[in-house]
Residue, then its C-alpha position, 0 to 999 in steps of 0.5 A: m861639053p868642052s873647057i877652058a881654064i884660063f890663068v890671071h894673077d888677079l882681077s886688076a884693071t889692066g889689058v891682060v884681065r879684061n882680056a880675059l874676061a872678055i874671052a871668059h864670058h865669050m867662050q862660056e856664052v856664047a861657044g858653050w864651054r864649061v870655063r875657070l877663071l883660075l887666079g893667084h887671089e882673088g879681087g881687084d876693080l874688075a871683080s864684079a865683070a868676072e861675075g857668073i864665071a866659076r873661079d878658084v883662087l889659089l892663094t890666101g891671107k899673107e901669101t896674097r900680099a907678096r910681090r906678084s912674082r913671087a906670088l905666082i910662085r908660091a902658087v905654083p903647086r896648088l895651081r898644078a894640083l887643080i890642072r891634075d886633078n880637073p884637067p880642062d881641055i884647054l890652058l891659057s895663059a892670058g899674059n905675060h906674066a902667067h907663063l911662067p907659072c903655067l909651065l912649071a904647075t903643068r911640067g909633064l902633064e899631058r892635058p891640058l892643051r897650052v896656049y899660051r897668049i904674048s900679051n907685050d914685047l918680050a926685049h924691052k929695047s926701049g928705055n935703056l932697060s938691061a939686056l939681060p931680062g929680054a934674054i931672060r924673056r927670050r931664053l923662057v920663050a925659045g926653050w921652054i914656052t914655044c916647045d910646050a905650047a900648043k899655040l902662041v897667039l901674039v896679041s899683034p903682028n908687031l911682036a913677030q919683029e922678035a926673032v922667036l915669034s918670028r920662027a913660031l909663026r914660020k913654024g906654024k907654031a904661034m898666030v896673030i890674033r889681035n887685040g879688039v875693043p868692045l866698042a858696045a861697051v865702051a858706048a854704054q860706059k863712058d856717058a857715067p860721071a867721071g866725078h872729077p872736078w876739072f871736066d867742068e872748067d875750061i883748061p883742056v885735060l890729058i889723061a894717060v892709063g897704065r901702071l906707075v912703072q918705067q915701061k909707061n914712060f911718064p917721066t918724059l909726059l911730065h917734062a912734056l906736059a911741062r913745056a906744052r904748059q909754056t904755051r898754053d894752060l894744061r891738066l893731066i891725069l893719070l890712072g893706073g896704080g903702082s907703089p907709093e914709092k914710084r908715085a912719090e918719085l913723079e910726085q917729085l919730078a912734078a913739083s921740080l918742073g912747076l907741075t903742082g896742081a896740074l897733076d891728078f893721080v887718081g889711080r885704078v877705076a874699074n869704069p876708066f871710060p868716062y874719064i877717057a871720053r872726056a879728055t882733050a886727049l889721051v897719051l900714050p907715051s910707052f917704051w914698049e907694049g904688046s898692044a895698048n887697049v887703052l889707045l883702042e880705047a880711047m879711038a872708042c870714045g872719040t879722043p885724040v891720041v898722042a901715041s909712042r912710036t913704040a907702044g907696040n902695034a900703035a903706028e898700025v892702030v892709028d895707020d900711021g899718023r892718019y887717026g892719031v899723032l906718033v911721037d918717038p917716047a923718049d923725045a918730050d920736046a916732040m911729044a909736048e909738040a903733038i899735045l898742042r896739037q891735039c889740044d888744038p880742035a883746028t889742028r888735031i887728028e881726029p880717030g875717027m872710025r878707024v876703031q871698027d876695024f878692032d871689034i873685039g868681036k872679031t878677036l874673041d871668035a878668032y879665039a873660039r875657032l883656035f880652041a875648038e880646032l885644037a880641042d877638036a885635034d886632041q880628040p883622037a889622042a885622048a880617046a887613045h888614052 
């Protein structure tokens, strides 16, 4: 029976983790592989979704309280020992944050075959960020990971705009497997109680989902909300984790914009779908993404969407505005206008059945085929050793 190990930092409610768990369950329950989750540390809102899958935890105690980047580096020796002593056929690095630890942990090892899932934009071109981190990420991919990988998987065609990844695609070193959404699971979970009093009132409620980091561009969304509220009363719920410092910054900005009482930080939740389904519209203002799961999830809930043009493959998902409204992430006025449009039943653009094209079943079947092809091709080499 072939085997695969999947590495993520923890089981937080993020798109990377949701996709990693979907792949793990599919490979174990449908493809019949032995599956192990390799975790920097255990715990997180999606821990229950990992039940039934074997797991190894690398860090404990005080080590788990370190910043993620430091914790991941500390995990490398134990990750290497686990892989060396019990090597799977395939090691999947499930998100960009996991690539360097996986690369270091497998340095000099012929096995397992490494698959690196490119889950986010490398350059972070928007948001007035320094070019240096983008250059480092490109070098990491171009100089090390591409050479080390049995295959790179891009979660959307949009990522191939990066020259490093475009070259990898041309050379057959990379392939595109689009993110998908579990339509049946969303349908089963979206009608659960949301437990938020705003949904019982007549005032439209917007929702945005993501960590409280610069990438997600929530300050521009708050400015847009303040401008839209000059036309009609609106409220905003933010779902997602983040540092107390980042939350305090957003709260201070909200207060200065007169949004006190119109903004609520709910934090991370294991099941966001009842919130998304009851919202008047979802706003995805990100400066960059790989392929935003929450956009697909909102469309699966039937919720109208406003998305940044730079949010990964958002333009493809909404078919250039046919199934949702696209905006410049830096233009708060345009974002406000889009929000007002999507809150008005007479003008809103509904998602329709577009999300059917992104059923996660197609995604998971593509991963299963890739892993099987890599394992089959490796059999003669493995036998020789």
